[in-house]
C-alpha angles and dihedrals in degrees: 000000000000093000093051093046093049093045092050090050094047096052092057094103089053090052092050092051092047091049092050095048094046092041090235094146135117106241093186089081129062116255094027114254121224113244095201099068087133089073090066090048091050091049091049091049092048091050091053092048091051089053089049089055092049093048100044104034095070089055092059097253095131092153091063096045095043095048092054095053116028107021125115094261094056090046090052089047090057090051091052091051091055092045092049093048092051091048091051093052101036116002114221098194134267096272094053091045090050092049091052090049090052089052093050091047092048090051089051090053091049090052093052110277098130140155104218104166133042117207114228131173091253094046143292118312122212107230099199126217099294100044091038091056093049095047093044094051093044090049094050094045094040097053091041091055092041091064090039092056092045089058094086100105133047113280097351104111096037092050094047090048091052092059092044091051090048091053093050089047092054091047093051093048092048093049094042102250104141098176094054091043093053093048094049091045089053091048092049090050093049090050090048090053091048099046097076088062094042100045114103121313087037122213090187134023123223089224126177091301089063107030093048091049094047093047095046093046094050092046091048098050089046089056092046088050090053090067093052106049147029108313095233091054096043097048105029098043097060091040090057093039090053092043097119099055095031095051092045092052094044092052091047093053094045091047091053092047093050092048093045094241125144112272093226095049111112121230140174099241100098121124095265092045091054091049091051091047089053089062102262118145120238090258092049090050091052092044093051092048089050091051094050092043091050090049091053091046090054091046090052089061089073088073093063087080101031119208142113091318091056094053090045090052091048091053092046092051090047091050093050090047093051092047092050091047092052091052094055099040106090112168117212111278095023125102 
């Protein structure tokens, strides 16, 4: 954690120079703010993972070192970094970006990142190859875009991702999955090193190069964890831990469908936009999102020891989500 945080902080001058040379800066603020802050986060994360490989390989834990460097999730992460950088320099449009994400997710599935079981109250259900491929790709792309869409206000996406990564880290340690734990610890450290520059007023934006990487990495390690533990823990815990970005994105998509608007059309009705419209300052918006994200991360810990409480929590979260969705879905012609 400390290594990732320090590395992310130290590469800030490199990020600023890269942003200036590639013109990936937001000129609406003074001084201009780099829009490729995710590059610094990715470099900090990579540095920490290299150190993990150096520390653990001599002790014979090749599985840990190898999984942090050359597995399908790290390869997909590299693809998201490139995609985000291109989008920051010369945006290609939402549809093209979505298509590339689908390709990266499909490649991840082909390389072994797969959801095989779905946890249900009456027992786990085997999805099979076809359904498993669809659900895996939708999960990877959905969570990736959830954090990307949440990145519309200073500090919001990075802070929410920090608490989500912390929850996955605790789950992996509790269930004895060292590789997943080390990756999420490195990610949490990189986010912690980036947050001082991203907290309002931001001196660097996470941007597509950061939010896409964070979302894909969290989605990927959650899938890898689903093959190594009880299905209720592996599926429900990340779903609750990611509740803030996932619920915001789900409501956004349903709202656009109900109103007959294009799915890729941007709007200003996301969670952070509504908070700002209610009169909250940027720091208050970030603080409130942190509080809710931390609460969901703590709630997710109930799934480490699944039982009646876990199902009760799942139903409660589902009920709150449905109620919130109903409030924000206003079909045309209805008030």
